[in-house]
C-alpha positions, 0 to 999 in steps of 0.5 A: 500500500502506498504512503499516501493511501496508508496515511489516508487510512490512518486518518480515517480510522482516527476520525472513526475513533474520535466519533461525532464532530464538534458541531453538536457541542458548539450548537448546544452552547446557545441552549446551555447559556439560555438555561444558565441565565434563568432567574434564581427561582428557576434554577432551584425549581429545575434542581428540585426536579432533577434531584427528585429524578436522581433520588427515584433512580437510586431507590429503584436501583436499591441504592439505599444509602445514596437514596437517603443522602438524596432525601436529605439533600431534597429537604435542604433544597426545599427549605432553601427554596422556601427561604428564597421565595420569602425573600423574593416575594415578602409573602409570610404565607410562604413560611407556613408548613403547608406552603408548596412551591407553585411556579408558572412560566412568566411568559408564553414560550418560556423554555421548559424546565424539564429540558435543561441540558445543565446538570443538577449540580450545575443548576445548584451552583449557578443558583447559589452564585447568583444568590450570593452575588445578590446578597453581597450587593445588598451588604455593600450598599450604604442604605439603612434597612428597615426591620422588615427588610432586614428580616428578608435579608436574613432569609436570603442569608439562610437560603444561600447557606442551605444551597451550599449544604445541598451542594455538599450533600449531592456531591457526597453521592458520587455524581459528577462534580462541578468545579466552581471557581468563584474568583474567575466565575466559571464552572466545569464538570467532571467525574469524581475520579478527576482530582484537582492538580497543580496549575501550570502556566495560564491554567485556570483549572487542571484536573487529573484522572489517575491509573491504579499505579498513580500515573495520569490516565486523562487530563483536563485543563482550562487555560486563559489568555489575552491575545495580542493586537496581531492575534486579535485581528485573526479570524477564527480559522487563522487563530485555530491554525496558529494554535495548531502550529504551536502544538506542532512545535511541541509535538513534531509528529502531531497530526490533526484528525478533525477540525470542528465547526466555527461559529463567529460573531462580531467580537467572539467565536468558538472553534475546535480541533482534535489531534493525536501525537506520540509521547514516550512511545505511547499514542496520545489523543486530545480534543481542544475547544477554543472560545474567544470573547472580547479581549480574552480567550479560553481553551478547554483541553481533554488529553488522554492515552489512546487506550483509555480515550473516552470521547463521550466523557471528553465531549461532556466535560468540554460542553460543561465549561461555562463562564458566568 
């Protein structure tokens, strides 16, 4: 078989291994953003729906201990919702034991609370962050609050604390963990096997899943950069090719096996690519997703040894990255 045919066959096989193109990931970002921007009460409602579903699944599977932890999380979340609704509406009837959270879409065509692509913990973390940010803005305001207003603010305080406890209770059941960095105000989700690791240059977060012997099996890292004037003038495709060239400088045998769809706006774009290379005699595979917004750029990477590469896991982790 000729060299050209051998190369084409090799690339074709790698494309099959890497699976579907990145286009589905990029297209879903609009829906993810839509749900991420929902009001706090909607995040709590969707979290309650997803928590109930998770609890029922655990009960059906006979996972008694997990179901009990989820019931405890449910009680915490319902009380957090009660406290927040009292703060939001000022209606004292909400504090009664008989109160039940009744929610109706605020307008026709409001997105279904049953179809959110975000996970339970993602909704909880976003709701928690929004409520905490709101509380912080109240605390710094130079305003004399009445006793009634102070009571409402106390209810918000309690709600934020209960949301935090709900997160911890859910995390203890072994579900995908949300890594939330309040300073950078972004989140990324990964299986609990991924542990936080020492940051390298430009990293915002670095997660490692280890083999039984302690060596890395897969690495996820998010890097942040601020393109210079020349880079800012590059289009999405040119920017991607520059990143590919930089990787080739590190890995001489690097081969690009997929260039994903590009979505570009006036001052932002998303693009992606997949590649493979050899490191110390072992074939390595990687996915890269780039998001440039304004003057900054984020790059989400999933890198794994070929023998343990999990495309579905990689896609889901990359898709979960969200900048608040």
